[in-house]
Structure formats: C-alpha cells, structure tokens
C-alpha positions, 0 to 999 in steps of 0.5 A: 901242230894241229890242222887248222880246224883242230884245237889242242888240249894241253893239260900239263900236270903231274903224272907217272913220269915227268913228261906225261901230264894228266887231263881229267875229261868228264862225260855226263852220259849214263852207265852201260856195259862195255869193255873190260870188267873192273874189280867190282865186276862191272864192265868198263863203260868206255871202249876203243874199237875200230877207230872209235871211242865209245861210252855206254849210255844205257839199255845196251846202247853206246855213243861215240865220243871220238871217231877217226881215232888213230892207231897210236891212241890207247885206252886203259880201263881204270880197273886195269890201272888201279889196285885198291890194295896197292893204292898210293900210300897216303890214300885213306882206305875209304877213298880207295874203296870208293874209287874201286866201286866206281872203277867201271866208269873211268879209263885213261886215254893216251897215246904213244909217240913215234920219237922221244920228245919234250913236247908231243902233240897227238891227234886223238880223233874227231869229236862227233856232233852235235855234242855240248861241252865246256872247255875250261881253259887258261886264258892267261898263265895264271887264270882260267875261264870256261867256253861252251862249245859244240865242235872240236874247233871250239876247244880252247888252247890250254884246256884243263878240264872238259865236261862233255854233255850227252846231248847235241856241230860239225865233226872236228879234230881234237889234239892232246899235247904232252909237254914237259917244259924241258928239252932234257925230259923226253918220252914216247909213252903217254898212255895215261895222259888223260882220264875220262869218266862217265855218269848221269849226274854231272856233279858226281862225275866230277867228284868221282873223276878227281877221286880216281886221280887222287888215288892213282897219283897220290900227289894231292889231297881232295878238299874233303880230306883237309880242314878249312882255314878259320878265316873262311867263316869270318869277314876280312879286308884286303889292303890292295885297292886301298894302297897298292904298293904303298901300304903302310902301318898307319893306313892299315890301322886306319882302314881296320878302324873304319870298319870296326867303328861302323860295327862291321869288324874285320876278323881277318886282314890281308896285307897285300903286295907292298910290305916286303923288302924288294928292290931291282937289280939296279937299286942299291942292294940293301935298300927298298926300291923307291917309287913303287905304287901301282901293280906292274912297277914291282914285277922286276923287283926281287926279295933282298931280305925276308922281313918287312920293308922300311915303312913297317920296320920303323914301327915301334910298339905303342906308337899308334896306341898312344898316337892314333892316326886321326891325330896326324894321318891324311887318309886322302894321301893314298888316293892322291898317290894312286891317282897320280900314278894312274895318270902316269900309266895312262900317259904311257899307254897314250905314248905307246898308242901314238908310236904304234900310229906312226908318231915320231916325236914323242917328246911331249909325252916324255915331258909330261910323264917326267913332270908327273913322276916328280909330282908322285915323288913329292907326294911320297915325300909327304907320305914319308914325313907323315909316317916319320911322326911315328918315330918321334919319341915323345916318351910314350913308345917305350922300349918294346918290340919294333917292326911288323911284330910290334905293329901286329901286337898293337893291332890286336890290342886295339882290335881284339877280334882280329884273329888272322893276319895274312901277308902276300908273297909270290911263290918264288919270294917276290915277283922277280924271285930272290936277289942273287947274293942278298940272302944265304940262299943260292939264287940266280936269275933265270930267263923266263921262257913261256912254253908254246901252249901259252902262245894263244893266251891273253896279253898280260903285263905280268908276263911281259915284265917277268920275261923282261926281268927273269926270275931270281930262282932259288935252287930247287933243293933249297925251296924248303929253306926259302919258305922256312926262312920267310914263314918262321919269321912271319909266324914269330911276328904274329902273322897267321897265314900267307896269300901265295901269288904268281904261282905259275912262274915255275913253268917259265924257268923249268928248262934246267930243273928237270921240267915243270913237274919236277921243279913244281914238286920241289917247290910245292913240297917245301911250301906244304911243309912250311905251312904245316909247321908255321901256319897250322897247316891251313893258313894259306890262300893260293892265287894265280894258280889255275892250272893242273900243275898246281892242283895235282901237285900243290894241294896236299896242304892248300885248302883254299884258292882263288876261283876266278881272276882278279876283281877289276873295278874298271876296265884297265883298257879304258872301256867305260862299260867295263865297270859293269860288264867285268863284274859278270865275267868275274862271277861266271869265271868263279862259278864254272872254275869251281866245278873243277877247282872245288874238288881240291880247294874251297873256291875263293871268289876274291874281294870286291869293293863295297862302294862299287857300282855293282857292290850289291851284285858282287855281295849277293854272289859272295853271300852264297859262294861258300867261300870267304867274304872280304873286301878291298875298300879304299880308306873312307870308301865303304858301303856299310849297308851292303856289308851289313847284309853279309856280316854279323856284328861280331865279324863272322859270316853266315857261310853256306855248307858247300861251294856254289856251282852252276845249276844243271840247266846252264852247265853247257850254256854261255851266260856271258853273251848268248843273250838268253842265259841267266847264270844260276848257282846253287848252294846248301844251308843246314835247313834249306837251299839257295839259288842265286840268279845273276844277269852277267850278259855283256862280256866274255872271251874273244877267241880271235882277239885273245882277250875279254871284251864287252859285247854291248848288244848283249847287255840287256834284260834276260829271263829265266826260271827256278824250281826246287830241283835246281838245288842239288839237295843230295850232293851232301848226306846231311841235306839229302833228306830235303830232296824228298819234301812234298813242298817248299817255301820259297823266298825272293830276296829282292821282291820279298815275296814268299811262295809255296811250291812242290816238285811238280809246280810250274817254275818261278819265272823272273826277268833280270836287268843287266848287272842285277840279281835275285836270290831264292831261298828254298825251305822244305815244309814240315808238318807240325803237331798232330791232327785238327786245329793244332796241325801246322805246315812250317818252314824256316826261311831265315833272317831276311835282312841278310842276303844268305838269310837261311845261313842264319838258322843254326837249329830247328827242333819240333819240340814236344807237343805243338812247338817249334824251337829255333836257334838263330844267329844275328839280328833283324827280321826272322821270317818263317812260313806257317799256314796257321797263326801261332798261339804264341811266340817267344824270343829268349824266353820272353813273349814277342810280338809277331806278324802273321798273314799274307800267304803264310808269312810269319815274322818276328824281330830278334836282336843281337845279344853279344853275351850269347854270341848273337844267338836268339832262342825262338819258340812258336807254339801252335 
C-alpha cells in the first residue's frame, strides 16, 4: 500500500508477460540531449541518475519528472528495446520506421519487485512541483474521466494515461502497480510496465507514444490502420431510451417511421439491450425472463439461446407491410411501462433509505412495490396483446421468413435507406454470460471478484448485480465459438454489426484463467475473427471498454468505441439540476478521453435525445466530434429542428475529418468546476477548421465521495477567447497548408457574425451562459483573380443552417479567370466571405440571386436535389 499522501497508478494492460501491464505516460516537454543514443543517432531525452528521473527541455537543460527514485526503479530507452528490423510481425514497415525515427523521445519506466507477486505496487518517486498533469482514470469498471492536478496526491486510482505539462504543488509520491488478476500469475520483473514519451506538441506526443506501444507490443492496431464502419457518416437511432428492455418489432418500426416521415431518415439502427433470449437461473430454462423493463433488471440474466427473444421470434414476413403500426399500436404504451417501472425503482430506493435511517417496519414500502409490480405486469399483458395482433392470420402474411430475419427484411422494404442494423450484446453473451447447459458451449457460473484497484471507484448498480449473480463464463478456448454462433446467425438475419457492451467483465472472472491478460486475449481474438468474418471487419461499436486491457488487446479489428460514459437525461440519484450538469460532464469525459482513445478507435460520443432540455448543447458537440451522430428519442419525442441542423435529407451527416480534441489552452485545466474554464474542442473540415466552445461548469468528480456530483456554485456564465491557432491545422497533411493563411474568415454559429482575423489579431472574446455553446468556423482567405478591380479575397464558410457548416463543402476550385467553383452538399443558406461583390452567381448552371454586404457576407440559397445526391454546383464570378 502507498503512504497516505501517495496515489497509485494501476495501468492494467498487455505487456511482455501476463503480470506486466503498460501505462503510456506522456510529457509535453521539448527535446534535448540525454541518455543513451537511439538507432537514429539521437540520445534519449530521458535519464535516470542519482535517484532522479529527468527529461531534456532544450538548450542543454533538463527538468526533473520524478525525484527520490528508489534503486529498484528502472529506465530503458526505447531505442534499446526496439529493433525496427525485428518489429512485431504485423507492424507495417512505415510505422516501424516512424517509431525508430522518434525512438530518442521515449523510454520504458519500470521496476523490479523483491518477491514474486500477482499484485506488485511500487513507489517510483515523488512528482516535483509545480507541474500540471491530467490523470485519465477509471471512475467505474467500464468508464474513464479526467482529473487535472498539480501534485502526486492528485493522481487518481486506476489512472490509464497521464499527460504531463512542462509548466508549473507540492512534492508527492507516485506509485505504479502491476496486477495480473490471478494468484497463479506472478512475477518480479516489471521493467517495461510504463512508457514515457516527450515532445513540445502534446498531440504529436500522444500519437508518437502509442505508435511506439503499437510496434513494441504487436497486439493492437492504430486507428489509421483500420477502416471506419460506414455508419460513421450516417444518422442513426438507438432504441434504448425509447423502450429499455421492452423493445419489440412494432415499436422499432414505429420509431424509424417517425424519423423518415419527418425527412430525417435513419440510415443505421441500433436495437439495444432487450432483444436477446435471456433468463435467470430460477426461470424455466427455455423461456424468456418475464417482466424485464429497466436497466438493472437484466443484469443477473444469462443467454440461453443465440437467436432473438419471443417478441421478435413471433414476427412473420409481411406482417407490418400489410398492417402498419398506426392501425393497432399504442405508442404511448412503452412510456407507460417505463414510467411505472421507474416508480418501482424509486420506491425501492426510498425503502433502502428508510432502512439506512433506522426504520424497522418497511411493510408499507413492500405493499406499495407489490401493487406497482402488478400494475406493470398488467401493462405488459396489454402490450403482448397488441403484439399478438401481428400473429393474427388474415391471409396476408404468407409463408415467408419468420423472426428477426423476416422483420429486418420488411424493414428494408419499407425503409430502403436503412443501410445498417446493429444489435446489442455483452462481451460474455448476456450481462450474466451464458446459462450453463443451455447451449452446446461449456459454460459455468464463475463468482465475480473485483480486483483491489477498483476499490476507490464509483458505486455501480451493474457491478453490484454482476457480483450478486456471477458470470456464466464460456471456456476461453470456446470464446471464438461463442461469437461465431451468435454472429453467423445475426449476419444471416440481416444484422450488419454489433454493439459490444460490458467489456470489462473479464477482469472480474480471470483468477482461474491465467489472469486478465490471457483471458482477454482469448476473448478478443475470438471477437475479432468473428467480426472480420461476419460483419466485414468493421461492424462493431465497443462500449463499457475504457481501460488499457481493451485498448492494447482488443482493438486489432475494432475501429469505433464509446468515448464517454452513458448519456443520462437526468440524474439517477435525484438531483433536479442533473438534467443540465450531467450533460457538461458527459462532454468533458468524451473530449479528454479522446486524447487517449482516439489513437486506437474513432471516438463515439454516444446518443442523446433530440427533445432534451440540452438537445442543442449536445447536438453542437456531436456535429463536430468526428464520430457517429445518433439519438435515442422516445416514440413521439423528437426535436426535428435540432436534427435538421445535424443531418442531410438523405440521412448522411457532414462529419469532420478528424476527431475532436481539447485545445491546448484547456488541456490541463478543469472545465467542470474551476469556475473559469470553457471547454474548447477543435476539429478539421476539408476547407477549414472549427472550434466548439461549451460552458460545462457545474459538476464533476468528487475524489472524496467517489462519485460525480453537482457543484451548484459553478453553474454560472464563463468567458473565453478563440484564435486561428486554436485549430491544430498541421495535425493532418491534407489540412496543414491552411496553417499558413495570412487571414481567416470566422463565422459564429449562434450570433451569425462574420469576422476577419489574422494570426496576430486579438482573440475573439465571448461569454457563455451555463449549458450553452458557440461554434466558430475558420476558413482561410484566398486571393482570387489577378490585379486591380477583378481581384477578390474569398473564403468558403458553408451552409449556415447546419451546425458544422463547413462540413457541407465538398470542393472549392479557383477556376480559370476570375471564378470560384464550389460543390456543396445540402440545402439552405450558403455563406462565403468576399471583400468585393461578385459580378455573377450561378447555382447548377442557372443564374441565382445573392446577397452581398455587411463586412463581406456573400449569401446564396441552394436546394436539395435528390437526383444529384444533394450536391449543388455553385459559381461566383468576379
């Protein structure tokens, strides 16, 4: 155990042996000479001498990263550990060469332990102050967040990644802990447990550090090595908040209809938890568990067959084609069931609170809960009666397909633009795994045992239920068979991908299976092979996966995963202000986690509800996040005005080129409750950049109470500023030239102002109200034409009716003479900057009226033409 003032880093990931996990620790210091030479001829920046770990900071100077380093702590320059001619067999040569070129910037930090152990905490020194850092740590088994600190004591348990700043705490101890997860897997040599990397560009440091880990380990692939799933560019709907565990085919059909009829057609669908065939140990072995409604009810249930539950199995081909839902379906039924189940949940919480307060007579709670359960059962009987009407044979259904296959076949007939259908699954099958004896697989219930490092994480219903029921774990050598059995059936039914949830269950049941690394290898290998075979290698979203175990072992195939915890439309603990403050916490988690996770996967910022009080706040972040855009609206509960600012009429979205990351000036700050920092995130479009500014103040992690809570005194306006340099233009080769622009046109989404800036201009100042935002689109200004009167300064902004207006611009060409030719996707108002009035404007070859003036605002309307996939050809002549 660490002394009271010291905190543990417990990075638990794959390494050179099962007991030696890795932590990627990055520094943002400048280069200098120190230590052993690399293969590129440059000396290593890091040095460990006389109990001090230092890094070069330029001009022959060094800075101390750790002092008071014990003698058993080791430092191995990356150049000594890496031979590019012997890199992991699957590492492409160009990646190996890049890693070799950067070898002097990195080193392995580790230690030796005096006795062989399965859990080995080691004090590696003190963190000298003042020094800013960001502790990205697991606050639950499944989810991570960030904590900005200056002292060693600010390091959080379960830290997965640690960017350290070179600017200014007190000296505090740091402990790194190796943990195998099995008493049978022990070791003494952990000299490569952590990796440190240095540089003066924080984004390049992250990129280079994980490149080094990739070529060293050979157990995962970086995001640039993988194709994104096609749904990344399409709008989608997830069924979760509409139905929870009561999802049924008629409700799904109704939901997709509502979007399509409003001109916002979903191109992908996620049928979330509730569709599987699961039951509990005390249920009849071949029947679905009855009465499952809210999340939590199902967490002790196990998969007992690989196909769909009875509600979907009963569907017959043509049923909803011939009898659409509006003829018999009460779409308010799902809300009524969920509402009543929530009353039962709240009554249970009230009972628990009364018991904790010393009450001995709890009979009134029991009576109330029993009555409400009868009411839920009655509602479910009514729901089943409605669904039974699909089975009434009126002679129209015919003798075609049945079940999920029939349903998806009909869905695609009715909604031909529905390209992708994903379904939910847990990594181990169901939440409680697979029911022993129910399938051909060898499964047994293994008690769930949280490892010591998770002791300081947040109280979690999912963990409590998993510990209560254990996991029906399929034998590791049959993990591939488990996924093949599930996925081959689903692919045959028309499913194109899976959302794999509850990923970190494995570390609870690894004691008898070679520890967490070996068990994870078996399961992730089986999953990767099945996805490659059944879902084109890309049809997967990972969720509840935010730990190094998954990223270093499970991302050989996975190219998309959740960047934050779940979207909560309200505080489950009853704080009425949670409707607002939880939304800012979600955004901050996604933004800072993306620094780390974005090296492996394209971050998915999760769904939201388009009719939520903070719908526009969420929509603005999704518009520029660079990941998928999807909602979890209830039936009849939509904000179509918000959605039309996100989605094209064909159901595609104007996605940014990169994934959103925090700007440099807020990397080591606390945009949740320091009362002064605005969360700013940057991203890139083909012809410009975008900065999103969000007031997320008002909530955050409480390291004493080990939970997220509101900080009401912080829920107030905050101010900030933006400048062109906030956009990391040079992070991509195809946008780097825009960094050299002499000036930029800047459009403010909310105020609709158009401004002109240079790199030397004073920054734009702004103030944001709580839970509000502003988007700033930056477009480099180009000179068009020759000299004299025909010369014009021009910058394309985009379709300003969209939140990511610059994402609508497909192409810009400076044609012969004095013309600008543009291709723009979408409909609405096209805005460009021009310092002179054009002589002509054409849209699709026809003269078009345009407005010019007011500081260079040039506006023309374009319309959506389905026959041209929504693309308009626009010409301005000067």
